[in-house]
LUMBATI-501531 format. One record per residue (C-alpha): residue number from 0; x, y, z. Coordinates in Angstrom, 2 decimals, always signed. Layout:
N
  num        X        Y        Z
  NUM        X        Y        Z
...
***
This chain:
137
  num        X        Y        Z
    0   -11.90   -19.59    -7.45
    1   -13.12   -16.02    -7.58
    2   -11.26   -12.75    -7.06
    3   -12.79    -9.60    -5.61
    4   -11.19    -6.21    -5.01
    5   -11.79    -3.36    -2.59
    6   -10.49    +0.11    -3.53
    7    -9.66    +2.77    -0.94
    8    -7.95    +6.17    -1.09
    9    -5.44    +8.03    +1.06
   10    -3.12   +11.02    +0.89
   11    +0.49   +10.87    +2.03
   12    +3.88   +12.43    +1.44
   13    +7.37   +11.05    +1.06
   14   +10.89   +11.88    +0.01
   15   +13.04    +9.45    -1.96
   16   +16.69    +9.57    -0.97
   17   +19.58    +7.52    +0.30
   18   +21.09    +9.19    +3.35
   19   +24.65    +8.13    +2.53
   20   +24.51    +9.80    -0.90
   21   +25.11   +13.44    -1.71
   22   +22.21   +15.71    -2.60
   23   +23.47   +15.67    -6.21
   24   +23.49   +11.85    -6.41
   25   +20.01   +11.64    -4.87
   26   +18.72   +14.18    -7.39
   27   +20.42   +12.26   -10.22
   28   +18.74    +8.97    -9.20
   29   +15.38   +10.16    -7.79
   30   +14.90   +13.50    -9.59
   31   +12.24   +15.79    -8.14
   32   +11.18   +12.99    -5.80
   33   +14.26   +13.81    -3.68
   34   +13.01   +17.34    -3.00
   35   +14.39   +18.27    +0.46
   36   +10.87   +18.98    +1.76
   37    +9.29   +15.90    +0.19
   38    +6.14   +15.80    -1.92
   39    +2.72   +14.21    -1.72
   40    +0.31   +12.00    -3.64
   41    -3.35   +11.08    -3.64
   42    -3.00    +7.30    -3.64
   43    -5.49    +4.58    -4.52
   44    -5.04    +1.15    -2.98
   45    -6.66    -1.98    -4.41
   46    -6.80    -5.05    -2.19
   47    -7.74    -8.24    -4.05
   48    -8.71   -11.41    -2.23
   49    -9.50   -14.84    -3.63
   50   -11.43   -17.91    -2.59
   51   -14.70   -19.74    -3.04
   52   -18.14   -18.14    -3.03
   53   -20.32   -19.03    -0.06
   54   -23.44   -20.75    -1.42
   55   -25.70   -19.15    +1.21
   56   -24.57   -15.52    +0.95
   57   -23.29   -15.45    -2.64
   58   -20.22   -13.63    -1.28
   59   -16.60   -14.62    -1.24
   60   -16.49   -12.19    +1.68
   61   -18.43    -9.12    +2.66
   62   -16.27    -6.27    +1.36
   63   -17.16    -4.19    +4.42
   64   -14.90    -6.56    +6.37
   65   -12.00    -6.01    +3.95
   66   -12.60    -2.26    +4.07
   67   -12.45    -2.31    +7.89
   68    -9.16    -4.25    +7.85
   69    -7.66    -1.78    +5.37
   70    -8.83    +1.09    +7.57
   71    -7.55    -0.43   +10.82
   72    -4.22    -1.86    +9.65
   73    -3.24    +0.63    +6.94
   74    -5.18    +3.87    +6.50
   75    -5.19    +4.87   +10.17
   76    -1.40    +4.64   +10.08
   77    -0.66    +6.32    +6.72
   78    -3.45    +8.69    +5.69
   79    -2.23   +12.30    +5.77
   80    +1.16   +11.15    +7.06
   81    +4.76   +11.39    +5.88
   82    +6.08    +7.92    +5.03
   83    +9.62    +8.94    +6.00
   84    +8.74   +10.41    +9.39
   85    +5.36    +9.18   +10.61
   86    +4.81    +5.60    +9.44
   87    +6.31    +3.07   +11.82
   88    +6.20    +0.12    +9.40
   89    +8.22    +2.13    +6.83
   90   +11.07    +3.09    +9.20
   91   +14.42    +2.52    +7.47
   92   +12.79    +1.67    +4.13
   93   +12.93    +3.99    +1.11
   94    +9.23    +4.81    +0.55
   95    +9.00    +3.98    -3.14
   96    +5.68    +2.78    -4.49
   97    +7.19    -0.70    -4.73
   98    +8.31    -0.78    -1.11
   99    +5.09    +0.71    +0.25
  100    +3.07    -1.88    -1.68
  101    +5.13    -4.75    -0.28
  102    +4.89    -3.44    +3.30
  103    +1.11    -3.02    +3.01
  104    +0.94    -6.68    +1.93
  105    +2.92    -7.68    +5.02
  106    +0.50    -5.79    +7.29
  107    -2.67    -7.21    +5.69
  108    -1.71   -10.79    +4.82
  109    -2.22   -12.28    +8.28
  110    -5.53   -10.60    +9.14
  111    -7.04   -11.33    +5.72
  112    -5.84   -14.93    +5.55
  113    -7.53   -15.60    +8.92
  114   -10.87   -15.03    +7.16
  115   -12.67   -17.20    +4.62
  116   -10.43   -15.90    +1.82
  117    -6.79   -15.36    +0.93
  118    -4.92   -12.18    +0.02
  119    -4.12   -12.29    -3.71
  120    -2.77    -8.86    -4.67
  121    -2.05    -5.36    -3.41
  122    -2.07    -2.67    -6.09
  123    -0.94    +0.80    -5.10
  124    -1.56    +3.59    -7.58
  125    +0.63    +6.61    -6.89
  126    -0.32    +8.70    -9.95
  127    -2.59    +8.25   -12.97
  128    +0.41    +6.79   -14.79
  129    +2.26    +4.84   -12.05
  130    +1.32    +1.88    -9.90
  131    +2.87    -1.23    -8.36
  132    +1.34    -4.63    -7.79
  133    +2.53    -7.24    -5.30
  134    +1.45   -10.88    -5.06
  135    +3.44   -11.92    -2.00
  136    +6.26   -13.47    -3.97
***
């Protein structure tokens, strides 16, 4: 079994808040991330797939294929968008790094698993110091 990862980048904004809470409670829990006008990040996404290497090509999979799936299923929908307002698959979900990572997995799992490999991990890096990883569990 071998694992290979494709890294992509996107920019997006979000606001962390619970609508039923007061502004004070949201600020207490989410800090500056509950800014009324939101805030943005330059994200990096790492998509790791696993499987067996093809003896003819030497590839597990051509990473151009993984890149195209990431572009079609994820980046076209989230790049330069507001997770709270513009991203259909995040409607009704607090756009934390953890939740975004899990929802990206849900969008990519089917298309990737139809190929000659299996989705292993989604890693979403929000800042130099913060990232989430999801393994479909």
